[in-house]
MMTF fields as JSON, N, C-alpha, C and O atoms, coordinates in Angstrom:
{
  "mmtfVersion": "1.0.0",
  "mmtfProducer": "UNKNOWN",
  "numBonds": 499,
  "numAtoms": 500,
  "numGroups": 125,
  "numChains": 1,
  "numModels": 1,
  "chainsPerModel": [1],
  "groupsPerChain": [125],
  "chainIdList": ["A"],
  "bondAtomList": [4, 2, 8, 6, 12, 10, 16, 14, 20, 18, 24, 22, 28, 26, 32, 30, 36, 34, 40, 38, 44, 42, 48, 46, 52, 50, 56, 54, 60, 58, 64, 62, 68, 66, 72, 70, 76, 74, 80, 78, 84, 82, 88, 86, 92, 90, 96, 94, 100, 98, 104, 102, 108, 106, 112, 110, 116, 114, 120, 118, 124, 122, 128, 126, 132, 130, 136, 134, 140, 138, 144, 142, 148, 146, 152, 150, 156, 154, 160, 158, 164, 162, 168, 166, 172, 170, 176, 174, 180, 178, 184, 182, 188, 186, 192, 190, 196, 194, 200, 198, 204, 202, 208, 206, 212, 210, 216, 214, 220, 218, 224, 222, 228, 226, 232, 230, 236, 234, 240, 238, 244, 242, 248, 246, 252, 250, 256, 254, 260, 258, 264, 262, 268, 266, 272, 270, 276, 274, 280, 278, 284, 282, 288, 286, 292, 290, 296, 294, 300, 298, 304, 302, 308, 306, 312, 310, 316, 314, 320, 318, 324, 322, 328, 326, 332, 330, 336, 334, 340, 338, 344, 342, 348, 346, 352, 350, 356, 354, 360, 358, 364, 362, 368, 366, 372, 370, 376, 374, 380, 378, 384, 382, 388, 386, 392, 390, 396, 394, 400, 398, 404, 402, 408, 406, 412, 410, 416, 414, 420, 418, 424, 422, 428, 426, 432, 430, 436, 434, 440, 438, 444, 442, 448, 446, 452, 450, 456, 454, 460, 458, 464, 462, 468, 466, 472, 470, 476, 474, 480, 478, 484, 482, 488, 486, 492, 490, 496, 494],
  "bondOrderList": [1, 1, 1, 1, 1, 1, 1, 1, 1, 1, 1, 1, 1, 1, 1, 1, 1, 1, 1, 1, 1, 1, 1, 1, 1, 1, 1, 1, 1, 1, 1, 1, 1, 1, 1, 1, 1, 1, 1, 1, 1, 1, 1, 1, 1, 1, 1, 1, 1, 1, 1, 1, 1, 1, 1, 1, 1, 1, 1, 1, 1, 1, 1, 1, 1, 1, 1, 1, 1, 1, 1, 1, 1, 1, 1, 1, 1, 1, 1, 1, 1, 1, 1, 1, 1, 1, 1, 1, 1, 1, 1, 1, 1, 1, 1, 1, 1, 1, 1, 1, 1, 1, 1, 1, 1, 1, 1, 1, 1, 1, 1, 1, 1, 1, 1, 1, 1, 1, 1, 1, 1, 1, 1, 1],
  "groupList": [{"groupName": "MET", "atomNameList": ["N", "CA", "C", "O"], "elementList": ["N", "C", "C", "O"], "formalChargeList": [0, 0, 0, 0], "bondAtomList": [1, 0, 2, 1, 3, 2], "bondOrderList": [1, 1, 2], "singleLetterCode": "M", "chemCompType": "L-PEPTIDE LINKING"}, {"groupName": "ASP", "atomNameList": ["N", "CA", "C", "O"], "elementList": ["N", "C", "C", "O"], "formalChargeList": [0, 0, 0, 0], "bondAtomList": [1, 0, 2, 1, 3, 2], "bondOrderList": [1, 1, 2], "singleLetterCode": "D", "chemCompType": "L-PEPTIDE LINKING"}, {"groupName": "LEU", "atomNameList": ["N", "CA", "C", "O"], "elementList": ["N", "C", "C", "O"], "formalChargeList": [0, 0, 0, 0], "bondAtomList": [1, 0, 2, 1, 3, 2], "bondOrderList": [1, 1, 2], "singleLetterCode": "L", "chemCompType": "L-PEPTIDE LINKING"}, {"groupName": "GLU", "atomNameList": ["N", "CA", "C", "O"], "elementList": ["N", "C", "C", "O"], "formalChargeList": [0, 0, 0, 0], "bondAtomList": [1, 0, 2, 1, 3, 2], "bondOrderList": [1, 1, 2], "singleLetterCode": "E", "chemCompType": "L-PEPTIDE LINKING"}, {"groupName": "ALA", "atomNameList": ["N", "CA", "C", "O"], "elementList": ["N", "C", "C", "O"], "formalChargeList": [0, 0, 0, 0], "bondAtomList": [1, 0, 2, 1, 3, 2], "bondOrderList": [1, 1, 2], "singleLetterCode": "A", "chemCompType": "L-PEPTIDE LINKING"}, {"groupName": "ARG", "atomNameList": ["N", "CA", "C", "O"], "elementList": ["N", "C", "C", "O"], "formalChargeList": [0, 0, 0, 0], "bondAtomList": [1, 0, 2, 1, 3, 2], "bondOrderList": [1, 1, 2], "singleLetterCode": "R", "chemCompType": "L-PEPTIDE LINKING"}, {"groupName": "SER", "atomNameList": ["N", "CA", "C", "O"], "elementList": ["N", "C", "C", "O"], "formalChargeList": [0, 0, 0, 0], "bondAtomList": [1, 0, 2, 1, 3, 2], "bondOrderList": [1, 1, 2], "singleLetterCode": "S", "chemCompType": "L-PEPTIDE LINKING"}, {"groupName": "GLN", "atomNameList": ["N", "CA", "C", "O"], "elementList": ["N", "C", "C", "O"], "formalChargeList": [0, 0, 0, 0], "bondAtomList": [1, 0, 2, 1, 3, 2], "bondOrderList": [1, 1, 2], "singleLetterCode": "Q", "chemCompType": "L-PEPTIDE LINKING"}, {"groupName": "PRO", "atomNameList": ["N", "CA", "C", "O"], "elementList": ["N", "C", "C", "O"], "formalChargeList": [0, 0, 0, 0], "bondAtomList": [1, 0, 2, 1, 3, 2], "bondOrderList": [1, 1, 2], "singleLetterCode": "P", "chemCompType": "L-PEPTIDE LINKING"}, {"groupName": "ASN", "atomNameList": ["N", "CA", "C", "O"], "elementList": ["N", "C", "C", "O"], "formalChargeList": [0, 0, 0, 0], "bondAtomList": [1, 0, 2, 1, 3, 2], "bondOrderList": [1, 1, 2], "singleLetterCode": "N", "chemCompType": "L-PEPTIDE LINKING"}, {"groupName": "VAL", "atomNameList": ["N", "CA", "C", "O"], "elementList": ["N", "C", "C", "O"], "formalChargeList": [0, 0, 0, 0], "bondAtomList": [1, 0, 2, 1, 3, 2], "bondOrderList": [1, 1, 2], "singleLetterCode": "V", "chemCompType": "L-PEPTIDE LINKING"}, {"groupName": "LYS", "atomNameList": ["N", "CA", "C", "O"], "elementList": ["N", "C", "C", "O"], "formalChargeList": [0, 0, 0, 0], "bondAtomList": [1, 0, 2, 1, 3, 2], "bondOrderList": [1, 1, 2], "singleLetterCode": "K", "chemCompType": "L-PEPTIDE LINKING"}, {"groupName": "TYR", "atomNameList": ["N", "CA", "C", "O"], "elementList": ["N", "C", "C", "O"], "formalChargeList": [0, 0, 0, 0], "bondAtomList": [1, 0, 2, 1, 3, 2], "bondOrderList": [1, 1, 2], "singleLetterCode": "Y", "chemCompType": "L-PEPTIDE LINKING"}, {"groupName": "HIS", "atomNameList": ["N", "CA", "C", "O"], "elementList": ["N", "C", "C", "O"], "formalChargeList": [0, 0, 0, 0], "bondAtomList": [1, 0, 2, 1, 3, 2], "bondOrderList": [1, 1, 2], "singleLetterCode": "H", "chemCompType": "L-PEPTIDE LINKING"}, {"groupName": "GLY", "atomNameList": ["N", "CA", "C", "O"], "elementList": ["N", "C", "C", "O"], "formalChargeList": [0, 0, 0, 0], "bondAtomList": [1, 0, 2, 1, 3, 2], "bondOrderList": [1, 1, 2], "singleLetterCode": "G", "chemCompType": "PEPTIDE LINKING"}, {"groupName": "THR", "atomNameList": ["N", "CA", "C", "O"], "elementList": ["N", "C", "C", "O"], "formalChargeList": [0, 0, 0, 0], "bondAtomList": [1, 0, 2, 1, 3, 2], "bondOrderList": [1, 1, 2], "singleLetterCode": "T", "chemCompType": "L-PEPTIDE LINKING"}, {"groupName": "ILE", "atomNameList": ["N", "CA", "C", "O"], "elementList": ["N", "C", "C", "O"], "formalChargeList": [0, 0, 0, 0], "bondAtomList": [1, 0, 2, 1, 3, 2], "bondOrderList": [1, 1, 2], "singleLetterCode": "I", "chemCompType": "L-PEPTIDE LINKING"}, {"groupName": "PHE", "atomNameList": ["N", "CA", "C", "O"], "elementList": ["N", "C", "C", "O"], "formalChargeList": [0, 0, 0, 0], "bondAtomList": [1, 0, 2, 1, 3, 2], "bondOrderList": [1, 1, 2], "singleLetterCode": "F", "chemCompType": "L-PEPTIDE LINKING"}],
  "groupTypeList": [0, 1, 2, 3, 4, 5, 6, 2, 7, 8, 9, 10, 11, 4, 10, 2, 2, 4, 11, 2, 5, 3, 12, 11, 6, 1, 2, 9, 9, 2, 11, 6, 3, 13, 11, 5, 2, 4, 6, 4, 9, 6, 9, 7, 4, 4, 5, 1, 1, 2, 2, 3, 6, 14, 0, 4, 1, 4, 0, 6, 10, 6, 4, 9, 7, 5, 14, 5, 2, 0, 0, 6, 15, 3, 5, 2, 9, 3, 6, 6, 1, 5, 16, 11, 3, 6, 5, 5, 15, 0, 2, 3, 15, 3, 3, 2, 14, 10, 6, 16, 2, 7, 1, 2, 13, 7, 7, 5, 7, 6, 2, 2, 13, 4, 9, 1, 15, 10, 17, 2, 2, 2, 11, 9, 11],
  "groupIdList": [1, 2, 3, 4, 5, 6, 7, 8, 9, 10, 11, 12, 13, 14, 15, 16, 17, 18, 19, 20, 21, 22, 23, 24, 25, 26, 27, 28, 29, 30, 31, 32, 33, 34, 35, 36, 37, 38, 39, 40, 41, 42, 43, 44, 45, 46, 47, 48, 49, 50, 51, 52, 53, 54, 55, 56, 57, 58, 59, 60, 61, 62, 63, 64, 65, 66, 67, 68, 69, 70, 71, 72, 73, 74, 75, 76, 77, 78, 79, 80, 81, 82, 83, 84, 85, 86, 87, 88, 89, 90, 91, 92, 93, 94, 95, 96, 97, 98, 99, 100, 101, 102, 103, 104, 105, 106, 107, 108, 109, 110, 111, 112, 113, 114, 115, 116, 117, 118, 119, 120, 121, 122, 123, 124, 125],
  "secStructList": [7, 2, 2, 2, 2, 2, 6, 1, 7, 2, 2, 2, 2, 2, 2, 2, 2, 2, 2, 2, 2, 2, 2, 2, 2, 2, 2, 2, 2, 2, 2, 2, 2, 2, 2, 2, 2, 2, 2, 2, 2, 2, 2, 2, 2, 2, 2, 2, 2, 2, 2, 2, 2, 2, 2, 2, 2, 2, 2, 2, 2, 2, 2, 2, 2, 2, 2, 2, 2, 2, 2, 2, 2, 2, 2, 2, 2, 2, 2, 2, 2, 2, 2, 2, 2, 2, 2, 2, 2, 2, 2, 2, 2, 2, 2, 2, 2, 2, 2, 2, 2, 2, 2, 2, 2, 2, 2, 2, 2, 2, 2, 2, 2, 2, 2, 2, 2, 2, 2, 2, 2, 2, 2, 2, 7],
  "xCoordList": [-4.841, -5.841, -5.202, -5.544, -4.275, -3.601, -2.864, -2.941, -2.16, -1.419, -2.359, -2.085, -3.458, -4.415, -5.006, -5.15, -5.352, -5.946, -4.944, -5.356, -3.674, -2.659, -2.417, -1.965, -2.713, -2.467, -3.637, -3.543, -4.717, -5.888, -5.76, -4.794, -6.749, -6.766, -6.905, -7.515, -6.352, -6.308, -7.664, -7.763, -8.713, -10.011, -10.606, -11.228, -10.448, -10.939, -9.974, -10.377, -8.701, -7.636, -7.85, -7.75, -8.135, -8.298, -9.471, -9.355, -10.577, -11.764, -11.474, -11.801, -10.856, -10.567, -9.533, -9.667, -8.51, -7.498, -8.119, -7.746, -9.052, -9.735, -10.559, -10.529, -11.31, -12.093, -11.178, -11.471, -10.051, -9.095, -8.534, -8.412, -8.192, -7.703, -8.779, -8.491, -10.006, -11.12, -11.293, -11.492, -11.219, -11.347, -10.196, -10.4, -8.969, -7.81, -7.972, -7.655, -8.464, -8.684, -9.731, -9.554, -10.839, -11.872, -11.312, -11.598, -10.5, -9.9, -9.0, -9.06, -8.172, -7.292, -8.102, -7.753, -9.183, -10.055, -10.676, -10.733, -11.144, -11.751, -10.726, -11.028, -9.493, -8.446, -8.141, -8.031, -8.006, -7.701, -8.865, -8.648, -10.101, -11.272, -11.276, -11.567, -10.956, -10.901, -9.841, -10.083, -8.668, -7.592, -8.032, -7.784, -8.689, -9.131, -10.144, -10.046, -11.108, -12.117, -11.508, -11.846, -10.612, -9.962, -9.131, -9.103, -8.457, -7.655, -8.548, -8.226, -9.672, -10.601, -11.162, -11.263, -11.536, -12.071, -11.006, -11.281, -9.796, -8.712, -8.403, -8.161, -8.413, -8.186, -9.311, -9.067, -10.55, -11.689, -11.594, -11.855, -11.213, -11.08, -9.969, -10.123, -8.852, -7.747, -8.171, -7.826, -8.929, -9.404, -10.347, -10.251, -11.267, -12.201, -11.453, -11.781, -10.443, -9.646, -8.966, -8.95, -8.403, -7.733, -8.721, -8.435, -9.887, -10.874, -11.368, -11.54, -11.597, -12.051, -10.994, -11.293, -9.751, -8.693, -8.48, -8.173, -8.647, -8.524, -9.599, -9.334, -10.825, -11.911, -11.677, -11.916, -11.205, -10.907, -9.793, -9.856, -8.769, -7.676, -8.181, -7.803, -9.048, -9.579, -10.397, -10.313, -11.191, -11.993, -11.086, -11.314, -10.059, -9.115, -8.39, -8.238, -7.944, -7.244, -8.19, -7.8, -9.44, -10.421, -10.659, -10.713, -10.801, -11.001, -9.763, -9.867, -8.598, -7.343, -7.238, -6.88, -7.554, -7.502, -8.513, -8.225, -9.701, -10.735, -10.241, -10.431, -9.606, -9.067, -7.992, -7.972, -7.093, -6.032, -6.617, -6.145, -7.642, -8.284, -8.945, -8.868, -9.594, -10.232, -9.189, -9.388, -8.064, -7.005, -6.424, -6.156, -6.228, -5.684, -6.652, -6.234, -7.933, -8.937, -8.941, -9.031, -8.844, -8.807, -7.576, -7.668, -6.42, -5.197, -5.319, -4.857, -5.94, -6.142, -7.046, -6.783, -8.106, -9.008, -8.285, -8.458, -7.476, -6.708, -5.731, -5.578, -5.075, -4.134, -4.869, -4.369, -6.043, -6.84, -7.216, -7.155, -7.604, -7.943, -6.731, -6.847, -5.552, -4.336, -3.995, -3.552, -4.197, -3.921, -4.876, -4.46, -6.164, -7.131, -6.746, -6.809, -6.347, -5.938, -4.682, -4.572, -3.743, -2.519, -2.831, -2.238, -3.741, -4.13, -4.771, -4.491, -5.639, -6.286, -5.233, -5.291, -4.275, -3.2, -2.374, -1.994, -2.099, -1.327, -2.054, -1.435, -3.367, -4.132, -4.147, -4.029, -4.291, -4.244, -2.874, -2.78, -1.82, -0.46, -0.249, 0.385, -0.784, -0.655, -1.376, -0.852, -2.569, -3.307, -2.531, -2.448, -1.965, -1.178, 0.041, 0.383, 0.697, 1.866, 1.504, 2.233, 0.379, -0.077, -0.362, -0.012, -1.0, -1.314, -0.025, 0.072, 0.955, 2.238, 2.93, 3.457, 2.931, 3.564, 2.867, 3.526, 1.543, 0.82, 1.198, 1.414, 1.275, 1.684, 3.091, 3.349, 4.007, 5.39, 5.434, 6.209, 4.607, 4.562, 4.081, 4.632, 3.041, 2.543, 3.607, 3.792, 4.311, 5.357, 6.486, 7.037, 6.836, 7.889, 7.462, 8.242, 6.183, 5.685, 5.709, 6.039, 5.36, 5.389, 6.815, 7.061, 7.77, 9.179, 9.711, 10.418, 9.367, 9.829, 9.244, 9.933, 7.967, 7.343, 7.993, 8.235, 8.274, 8.936, 10.328, 10.753, 11.032, 12.387, 12.332, 13.161, 11.354, 11.208, 10.902, 11.421, 10.046, 9.68, 10.893, 11.125, 11.675, 12.876, 13.858, 14.456, 14.03, 14.957, 14.534, 15.371, 13.222, 12.732, 12.942, 13.302, 12.723, 12.924, 14.371, 14.689, 15.259, 16.693, 17.156, 18.039, 16.569, 16.943, 16.471, 17.159, 15.327, 14.78, 15.461, 15.27, 16.202, 16.854, 18.03, 18.702],
  "yCoordList": [31.42, 30.806, 29.742, 29.593, 29.008, 27.95, 28.537, 27.991, 29.638, 30.275, 30.801, 30.672, 31.389, 31.913, 30.789, 30.934, 29.666, 28.544, 27.961, 27.536, 27.921, 27.369, 28.273, 27.809, 29.526, 30.447, 30.503, 31.19, 29.807, 29.835, 28.804, 28.043, 28.801, 27.867, 26.441, 26.224, 25.471, 24.081, 23.472, 22.723, 23.766, 23.131, 23.676, 22.907, 24.944, 25.543, 25.218, 25.018, 25.173, 24.926, 23.597, 23.548, 22.541, 21.212, 21.191, 20.618, 21.8, 21.824, 22.627, 22.197, 23.795, 24.637, 23.986, 24.062, 23.351, 22.681, 21.512, 21.275, 20.786, 19.686, 20.221, 19.678, 21.325, 21.931, 22.469, 22.35, 23.069, 23.611, 22.507, 22.68, 21.363, 20.21, 19.727, 19.386, 19.704, 19.283, 20.235, 19.791, 21.538, 22.537, 22.433, 22.532, 22.228, 22.078, 20.834, 20.853, 19.763, 18.531, 18.764, 18.351, 19.444, 19.763, 20.647, 20.446, 21.638, 22.541, 21.762, 21.973, 20.865, 20.049, 19.146, 18.977, 18.564, 17.724, 18.54, 18.097, 19.745, 20.603, 21.05, 21.127, 21.349, 21.732, 20.594, 20.808, 19.382, 18.244, 17.975, 17.644, 18.115, 17.943, 19.007, 18.71, 20.24, 21.33, 21.052, 21.248, 20.596, 20.271, 19.161, 19.218, 18.15, 17.027, 17.506, 17.144, 18.311, 18.805, 19.76, 19.712, 20.623, 21.552, 20.784, 21.129, 19.749, 18.926, 18.204, 18.129, 17.673, 16.975, 17.939, 17.608, 19.164, 20.16, 20.59, 20.763, 20.76, 21.167, 20.049, 20.309, 18.8, 17.668, 17.562, 17.281, 17.789, 17.733, 18.845, 18.63, 20.054, 21.18, 20.902, 21.158, 20.374, 20.046, 18.958, 18.997, 17.986, 16.892, 17.447, 17.092, 18.329, 18.938, 19.753, 19.695, 20.515, 21.298, 20.388, 20.658, 19.296, 18.355, 17.729, 17.591, 17.351, 16.733, 17.715, 17.356, 18.971, 19.968, 20.218, 20.263, 20.382, 20.61, 19.353, 19.425, 18.191, 16.934, 16.789, 16.327, 17.185, 17.102, 18.082, 17.761, 19.29, 20.273, 19.743, 19.846, 19.173, 18.588, 17.433, 17.291, 16.599, 15.45, 15.918, 15.337, 16.971, 17.486, 18.071, 17.882, 18.78, 19.363, 18.261, 18.319, 17.252, 16.125, 15.388, 14.98, 15.217, 14.524, 15.286, 14.686, 16.606, 17.409, 17.353, 17.275, 17.393, 17.315, 15.958, 15.885, 14.89, 13.551, 13.421, 12.815, 13.991, 13.929, 14.628, 14.125, 15.79, 16.52, 15.728, 15.652, 15.136, 14.328, 13.106, 12.71, 12.503, 11.343, 11.715, 10.963, 12.871, 13.311, 13.571, 13.212, 14.202, 14.448, 13.128, 12.969, 12.183, 10.877, 10.148, 9.521, 10.228, 9.574, 10.188, 9.474, 11.513, 12.191, 11.765, 11.481, 11.725, 11.289, 9.841, 9.489, 8.998, 7.6, 7.491, 6.706, 8.284, 8.272, 8.753, 8.176, 9.808, 10.293, 9.227, 9.014, 8.563, 7.495, 6.355, 5.793, 6.007, 4.942, 5.324, 4.493, 6.58, 7.041, 6.967, 6.554, 7.376, 7.301, 5.848, 5.551, 4.948, 3.526, 2.989, 2.241, 3.368, 2.92, 3.44, 2.707, 4.713, 5.299, 4.604, 4.331, 4.323, 3.626, 2.227, 1.761, 1.557, 0.206, 0.245, -0.6, 1.246, 1.388, 1.628, 1.034, 2.505, 2.783, 1.527, 1.251, 0.762, -0.468, -1.465, -2.093, -1.61, -2.543, -2.099, -2.934, -0.798, -0.293, -0.564, -0.97, -0.337, -0.571, -2.052, -2.413, -2.904, -4.344, -4.764, -5.563, -4.231, -4.543, -4.08, -4.797, -2.879, -2.355, -3.237, -3.526, -3.664, -4.543, -5.872, -6.37, -6.447, -7.716, -7.53, -8.38, -6.412, -6.127, -5.984, -6.51, -5.273, -5.096, -6.438, -6.724, -7.272, -8.591, -9.457, -10.203, -9.363, -10.128, -9.641, -10.439, -8.312, -7.76, -8.214, -8.612, -8.154, -8.59, -10.073, -10.481, -10.871, -12.311, -12.527, -13.349, -11.774, -11.897, -11.458, -12.084, -10.35, -9.873, -10.901, -11.115, -11.54, -12.572, -13.743, -14.267, -14.136, -15.239, -14.878, -15.708, -13.641, -13.192, -13.204, -13.651, -12.709, -12.685, -14.101, -14.382, -14.993, -16.389, -17.032, -17.763, -16.751, -17.301, -16.729, -17.442, -15.402, -14.773, -15.361, -15.605, -15.589, -16.168, -17.576, -17.932, -18.366, -19.721, -19.678, -20.478, -18.724, -18.6, -18.211, -18.769, -17.239, -16.816, -17.984, -18.216, -18.707, -19.83, -20.906, -21.476, -21.172, -22.159, -21.683, -22.482, -20.4, -19.872, -19.953, -20.304, -19.62, -19.678, -21.12, -21.396, -22.013, -23.411, -24.016, -24.872, -23.592, -24.123, -23.542, -24.084, -22.533, -21.956, -22.707, -22.357],
  "zCoordList": [15.281, 16.125, 16.998, 18.171, 16.415, 17.152, 18.364, 19.465, 18.16, 19.254, 20.33, 21.523, 19.907, 20.882, 21.717, 22.931, 21.082, 21.809, 22.802, 23.881, 22.495, 23.386, 24.603, 25.651, 24.456, 25.576, 26.564, 27.581, 26.29, 27.173, 28.294, 28.357, 29.164, 30.293, 29.775, 28.728, 30.488, 30.025, 29.689, 28.717, 30.455, 30.155, 28.852, 28.119, 28.535, 27.299, 26.161, 25.015, 26.506, 25.519, 24.807, 23.582, 25.515, 24.925, 23.939, 22.856, 24.3, 23.434, 22.168, 21.062, 22.341, 21.177, 20.247, 19.026, 20.818, 19.979, 19.205, 18.057, 19.808, 19.123, 17.947, 16.843, 18.228, 17.143, 16.047, 14.857, 16.476, 15.509, 14.617, 13.404, 15.231, 14.441, 13.474, 12.327, 13.944, 13.107, 11.926, 10.795, 12.183, 11.119, 10.114, 8.904, 10.646, 9.752, 8.879, 7.689, 9.478, 8.718, 7.625, 6.478, 8.009, 7.015, 5.899, 4.719, 6.309, 5.324, 4.359, 3.147, 4.892, 4.033, 3.112, 1.944, 3.633, 2.788, 1.668, 0.52, 2.012, 0.985, -0.048, -1.239, 0.419, -0.53, -1.503, -2.71, -0.959, -1.844, -2.797, -3.963, -2.305, -3.174, -4.264, -5.423, -3.897, -4.873, -5.93, -7.121, -5.5, -6.456, -7.401, -8.606, -6.835, -7.654, -8.693, -9.865, -8.273, -9.212, -10.239, -11.422, -9.775, -10.698, -11.709, -12.89, -11.247, -12.147, -13.151, -14.337, -12.67, -13.567, -14.602, -15.783, -14.14, -15.077, -16.072, -17.259, -15.578, -16.465, -17.458, -18.636, -16.975, -17.887, -18.906, -20.079, -18.457, -19.374, -20.408, -21.591, -19.945, -20.868, -21.884, -23.078, -21.386, -22.288, -23.269, -24.45, -22.757, -23.613, -24.673, -25.848, -24.247, -25.201, -26.254, -27.44, -25.814, -26.773, -27.777, -28.978, -27.259, -28.167, -29.139, -30.328, -28.621, -29.499, -30.55, -31.715, -30.128, -31.094, -32.154, -33.347, -31.708, -32.696, -33.524, -34.713, -32.88, -33.617, -34.666, -35.775, -34.319, -35.287, -36.432, -37.596, -36.084, -37.133, -38.023, -39.248, -37.389, -38.174, -39.019, -40.182, -38.423, -39.166, -40.357, -41.439, -40.161, -41.28, -42.349, -43.544, -41.912, -42.859, -43.616, -44.836, -42.869, -43.493, -44.427, -45.52, -43.992, -44.822, -46.122, -47.196, -46.025, -47.233, -48.116, -49.34, -47.493, -48.237, -48.94, -50.116, -48.208, -48.802, -49.928, -50.96, -49.733, -50.768, -52.034, -53.141, -51.865, -53.011, -53.73, -54.959, -52.942, -53.556, -54.245, -55.311, -53.645, -54.249, -55.565, -56.537, -55.6, -56.847, -57.926, -59.086, -57.541, -58.522, -59.011, -60.202, -58.1, -58.483, -59.403, -60.376, -59.101, -59.948, -61.339, -62.338, -61.402, -62.698, -63.5, -64.694, -62.823, -63.514, -63.969, -65.055, -63.144, -63.515, -64.741, -65.651, -64.752, -65.913, -67.172, -68.246, -67.043, -68.193, -68.674, -69.876, -67.736, -68.11, -68.794, -69.769, -68.3, -68.927, -70.349, -71.255, -70.547, -71.9, -72.826, -73.98, -72.305, -73.131, -73.46, -74.569, -72.505, -72.757, -73.818, -74.703, -73.737, -74.747, -76.131, -77.119, -76.192, -77.472, -78.003, -79.198, -77.107, -77.526, -78.008, -78.981, -77.353, -77.766, -79.157, -80.006, -79.373, -80.684, -81.774, -82.851, -81.473, -82.428, -82.689, -83.827, -81.619, -81.765, -82.667, -83.526, -82.473, -83.298, -84.762, -85.659, -85.013, -86.385, -87.008, -88.166, -86.231, -86.728, -87.019, -88.01, -86.151, -86.37, -87.648, -88.424, -87.866, -89.093, -90.321, -91.318, -90.242, -91.353, -91.599, -92.745, -90.515, -90.652, -91.298, -92.156, -90.885, -91.474, -92.958, -93.776, -93.302, -94.707, -95.526, -96.635, -94.974, -95.68, -95.866, -96.941, -94.81, -94.919, -95.969, -96.695, -96.053, -97.078, -98.478, -99.39, -98.631, -99.93, -100.288, -101.424, -99.314, -99.567, -99.932, -100.797, -99.274, -99.583, -101.023, -101.755, -101.419, -102.79, -103.802, -104.846, -103.458, -104.362, -104.453, -105.533, -103.331, -103.337, -104.226, -105.022, -104.058, -104.874, -106.356, -107.202, -106.656, -108.054, -108.579, -109.7, -107.768, -108.185, -108.374, -109.342, -107.44, -107.575, -108.837, -109.549, -109.102, -110.31, -111.565, -112.539, -111.519, -112.669, -112.846, -113.975, -111.769, -111.826, -112.429, -113.267, -111.999, -112.542, -114.046, -114.825, -114.432, -115.843, -116.675, -117.748, -116.168, -116.884, -116.958, -118.009, -115.885, -115.871, -116.888, -117.587, -116.955, -117.908, -119.352, -120.216, -119.616, -120.946, -121.362, -122.499, -120.418, -120.716, -120.903, -121.715, -120.163, -120.24, -121.573, -122.127, -122.09, -123.312, -124.536, -125.624, -124.438, -125.608, -125.984, -126.954]
}
């Protein structure tokens, strides 16, 4: 179109070239607007894809974390039960030890008394 307009008579040529420049300017404006909108739509689509995959990942991670938390809680409860059982066993053992020490103390006292009695008998002979 540009070549055809340049080959025409000067009075028509100027009007057509002005309109042609105007059309080219409009075309360039529309192209840039189209690129901007296409870019925005593409960015929005990419953003939506990321958010959807992010939400799916977050749900998966959340379920995974929930499972690990439940397993950890169960292990903690089992450990607490073992600690309670160990504490009970320790207290029973301590009571038994105290009882044995008391018996040994009584036996020592009996032996010391018997030793004193024997010593007195031997001394009086």
